[in-house]
C-alpha positions in Angstrom: 0.3 0.3 -0.1 1.4 3.6 -0.7 2.1 5.3 2.4 -0.1 8.7 2.6 1.9 11.7 2.6 2.2 13.1 6.0 4.2 17.0 5.8 1.4 18.3 7.7 -0.1 18.1 11.0 -2.9 19.2 11.2 -5.3 21.0 14.4 -7.8 18.5 16.1 -10.3 19.7 18.3 -12.1 16.8 19.4 -16.3 17.1 20.7 -17.4 14.4 23.0 -21.0 14.0 23.5 -21.6 12.4 26.7 -25.3 10.5 26.0 -23.4 8.5 22.9 -19.8 8.5 24.0 -19.0 9.5 20.6 -16.2 12.0 19.3 -16.6 14.6 16.8 -13.9 16.4 14.8 -12.9 19.3 13.5 -9.4 19.1 11.5 -8.0 22.1 10.3 -5.3 22.6 8.2 -2.8 24.5 10.5 -1.6 27.1 7.7 -5.0 28.7 6.9 -8.9 28.5 8.0 -9.7 25.5 6.0 -10.8 22.7 8.0 -13.1 19.5 8.3 -15.7 18.2 10.5 -15.5 14.5 11.4 -18.4 12.0 12.3 -21.0 14.9 14.3 -24.1 14.4 16.2 -27.2 15.1 16.0 -29.2 14.8 19.4 -32.1 12.5 19.6 -34.3 11.3 22.8 -36.2 8.3 21.4 -38.7 8.1 23.8 -40.0 11.8 23.1 -38.9 11.3 19.4 -37.5 14.3 19.4 -34.2 16.0 17.8 -31.8 18.5 19.4 -29.2 20.5 17.9 -26.8 21.1 20.9 -23.9 19.1 20.0 -23.7 20.4 16.7 -24.3 24.2 17.5 -20.8 23.4 19.9 -19.6 22.5 16.8 -20.7 26.1 14.5 -19.6 27.6 18.0 -16.0 27.0 17.5 -15.9 27.2 13.8 -17.2 30.3 13.9 -15.3 31.7 16.6 -12.3 30.2 15.3 -13.3 32.3 11.6 -13.0 28.2 10.0 -14.4 27.6 6.7 -15.6 23.8 6.6 -15.2 22.6 3.3 -15.8 18.9 3.9 -18.6 17.1 6.8 -16.7 13.8 6.4 -18.8 10.5 7.6 -16.4 7.0 8.5 -19.5 4.9 8.1 -23.1 4.6 8.7 -23.5 5.0 12.5 -25.5 3.2 14.1 -25.5 4.4 17.8 -25.9 8.5 17.2 -27.8 10.1 14.0 -25.6 12.6 12.2 -25.7 16.4 11.8 -24.8 16.9 8.1 -27.5 18.9 7.1 -28.0 20.8 9.9 -24.1 21.6 9.5 -24.1 22.5 6.2 -27.1 24.3 6.3 -25.4 26.7 8.1 -21.8 26.2 7.6 -21.3 24.8 4.8 -19.1 21.8 3.0 -20.1 18.8 1.0 -20.7 15.5 2.9 -18.5 12.7 2.2 -18.9 9.0 2.9 -17.4 5.6 1.5 -18.7 4.4 -1.7 -19.6 0.7 0.1 -22.8 3.0 1.5 -24.9 1.5 -1.5 -24.6 -1.9 0.5 -25.7 -0.4 3.3 -28.5 1.5 1.8 -29.7 -1.8 -0.1 -29.7 -3.6 3.1 -31.8 -1.8 5.1 -33.7 -0.1 2.9 -35.1 -4.2 2.7 -35.5 -4.2 6.8 -37.2 -0.5 6.5 -39.4 -1.2 3.9 -38.5 1.8 2.9 -39.7 1.0 -1.1 -38.9 2.1 -4.5 -38.9 5.7 -3.4 -35.7 6.1 -1.6 -32.4 6.1 -4.2 -29.9 3.5 -2.9 -27.4 5.0 -4.8 -25.5 7.3 -2.9 -26.6 10.4 -4.4 -27.6 11.7 -1.0 -24.2 12.5 -0.8 -21.8 15.0 -2.1 -18.7 13.0 -3.0 -18.6 8.7 -2.5 -14.7 7.6 -1.6 -13.0 4.9 -2.7 -9.7 3.4 -1.1 -6.8 5.3 -2.5 -8.7 8.6 -3.1 -6.6 11.9 -2.8 -9.2 15.0 -0.9 -8.0 18.1 -0.1 -8.4 20.6 3.3 -7.5 24.0 2.1 -3.5 23.2 1.4 -3.7 20.0 3.5 -3.8 16.5 2.0 -6.5 13.6 3.0 -5.9 10.2 2.1 -8.8 7.6 2.0 -8.3 4.0 3.3 -10.9 1.7 3.0 -10.9 -0.3 6.2 -14.8 -2.5 6.7 -15.4 -5.2 9.1 -18.1 -3.2 11.1 -19.4 -2.0 8.7 -19.0 -2.9 4.2 -18.8 1.2 4.2 -15.9 2.4 6.4 -13.5 4.7 6.1 -10.4 6.1 7.8 -9.2 9.6 6.7 -5.6 10.2 7.0 -5.5 13.8 7.3 -1.3 15.0 7.6 -0.4 12.6 10.0 -3.8 11.9 12.0 -6.0 8.6 10.8 -9.5 9.0 12.0 -10.6 5.8 12.1 -14.1 5.8 13.1 -15.7 2.4 14.7 -13.1 0.6 13.4 -10.6 0.8 16.4 -11.3 2.0 19.8 -8.3 2.9 22.8 -6.1 0.6 23.1 -7.5 -0.2 26.6 -10.7 -1.4 25.3 -10.3 -3.0 21.6 -11.7 -2.9 18.6 -15.0 -2.7 16.8 -18.4 -4.8 16.8 -18.7 -6.6 13.6 -22.3 -8.6 14.4 -24.3 -6.0 12.1 -25.5 -7.1 9.0 -22.4 -7.0 6.3 -20.1 -7.1 9.1 -17.2 -9.3 9.3 -14.6 -10.4 11.5 -11.9 -11.6 9.4 -12.6 -8.5 7.2 -12.0 -6.8 10.4 -8.6 -8.3 11.0 -7.4 -7.5 7.5 -8.8 -3.5 7.8 -7.1 -3.0 11.1 -3.6 -4.4 9.8 -4.0 -1.8 7.1 -4.4 0.8 9.8 -1.3 -0.8 11.7 0.7 -0.4 8.6 0.5 3.5 8.6 3.7 5.3 10.4 4.4 4.7 14.4 4.0 8.2 14.8 0.4 8.3 13.0 -2.4 9.9 15.4 -5.4 7.9 15.7 -8.4 8.9 16.4 -11.3 6.6 17.3 -15.0 7.2 17.2 -16.7 6.4 20.4 -14.4 6.0 23.9 -16.5 4.2 26.8 -13.7 4.4 29.3 -12.2 0.9 29.7 -12.5 -0.1 33.7 -9.4 1.2 35.8 -9.3 4.5 33.3 -10.5 7.7 34.8 -11.2 10.1 32.3 -12.0 9.5 28.4 -9.6 9.8 26.0 -10.0 9.8 22.2 -6.4 9.9 20.4 -3.4 7.0 20.3 -0.5 6.2 18.2 -0.4 3.6 15.7 2.9 2.4 17.5 0.3 2.3 21.1 -2.0 0.6 18.9 0.4 -2.4 17.9 1.5 -2.9 21.1 -0.8 -2.1 23.8 -4.5 -2.7 21.9 -6.0 -5.6 24.1 -8.0 -7.3 20.6 -5.1 -7.0 17.9 -1.7 -5.9 19.8 1.5 -7.7 20.1 0.7 -9.0 16.3 -2.7 -11.2 18.1 -3.1 -13.7 14.7 -6.3 -13.8 12.7 -8.0 -17.1 13.7 -7.6 -16.2 17.6 -9.2 -11.7 16.9 -12.1 -13.6 15.0 -12.6 -16.0 17.7 -12.8 -13.4 20.2 -15.0 -10.9 18.4 -17.3 -13.5 17.4 -17.8 -14.8 21.2 -17.9 -11.3 22.5 -20.4 -9.8 19.8 -22.6 -12.4 20.9 -23.0 -11.0 24.4 -23.8 -7.4 23.2 -26.9 -5.5 22.7 -28.4 -4.0 19.9 -27.1 0.0 20.4 -29.8 2.0 22.0 -30.3 4.1 19.0 -29.7 2.1 16.1 -33.2 2.4 14.9 -33.5 5.6 14.0 -29.9 6.3 13.8 -30.0 3.8 10.7 -32.6 5.3 8.8 -31.3 8.4 9.2 -28.0 8.2 8.5 -28.4 6.1 5.0 -29.8 9.1 3.9 -27.3 11.5 4.6 -28.3 12.7 8.0 -31.8 13.9 6.7 -35.2 12.5 8.0 -37.3 10.1 6.0 -39.6 11.8 3.7 -42.8 13.5 5.4 -46.5 12.9 4.7 -48.9 14.7 3.3 -49.4 16.7 6.8 -45.7 17.9 7.0 -45.4 14.9 9.7 -41.8 12.8 10.0 -42.3 9.3 11.1 -39.0 6.5 12.3 -40.1 2.7 11.4 -39.8 0.2 14.0 -39.2 -3.1 11.9 -40.1 -6.1 14.6 -38.0 -9.0 14.8 -35.6 -7.8 11.5 -32.2 -6.6 13.3 
């Protein structure tokens, strides 16, 4: 694999969402005002069916206070644990919404599960850019490289921007391990290969994770580590653990996990690039709950 260039060290500002343990990032060109927002959050209370923009508004306030220009709204994958705020952010601060081109696989899978019908487009056209392995994009003068890192979902990407890699749910902090693979289209074997791709980056590469659940024995939430630390210390893949052992561990562990609390609304919204399903003729929006399907 050709190594992405790492001549620039981007400025990274993290925003931690307590309700979903999600970390969103503003990634800034250190030599200018251009930036990207990675994995934004739209707050959602499932019990009441109400959305809120508190998390996204904090990102907007930072962008505006710093005088930044948003060029990209990057999604590492179709999240199953939070709703994306990308359309809300796009309306207020601009930027193109990007995701992996395998979003079409996710749309086909969940379009059927949610019985979306023929009016739901399954070609990824809801997004502004569909990235593939090896694509290059720019944030101001700063280069970003795209790695396809499936396993958690078929469409997962890692964005390597300068010396920083935004891995989404592929890996977590070394003391917490790796992502589950039991969603439709997931694969522990594929995830293992994707992780090896990330670990082939230079040791000093900064890794920014998509969630942190504060592993037992750790006092604070954390979201930044390095390739070297992951290779040496990750409890699931560190120390050159082999594929068969990883797959056996991941399969057994996933069988014990409950579904994320927001998986039903999250998938319906995020496969639409953060848009809600179409309103009815009275202007009301509804989310479906498929029974015994997920």
